[in-house]
C-alpha positions, 0 to 999 in steps of 0.5 A, a space after each residue: 776338605 778343610 774345616 775352614 772350607 766346611 764352615 764357609 760352605 755351611 754358612 752359605 747353605 744355611 743362610 741361603 736356606 734360612 732366607 728362602 724359608 719364609 718364601 715357603 709360606 708366602 713371605 718376602 725374601 726381604 722381610 724381617 723374618 727372612 733376615 732372621 732365618 738367614 742369620 739363624 741358618 748361618 749359625 747352624 751352618 757354622 755349627 754343622 761345618 765345625 762338627 763335620 770338619 772333625 779334629 784336625 
């Protein structure tokens, strides 16, 4: 898989997991914390996708 594909996959998985995290403690999927965690998850996904992509 290319580095670009891994970064996009990381963004998708990270932002989705981050958005659902507040729902685990009874929060709403449309709350401010859900948006914040979605953003943080996307950044973590970018980092992880970049690291997994290796040197091309």
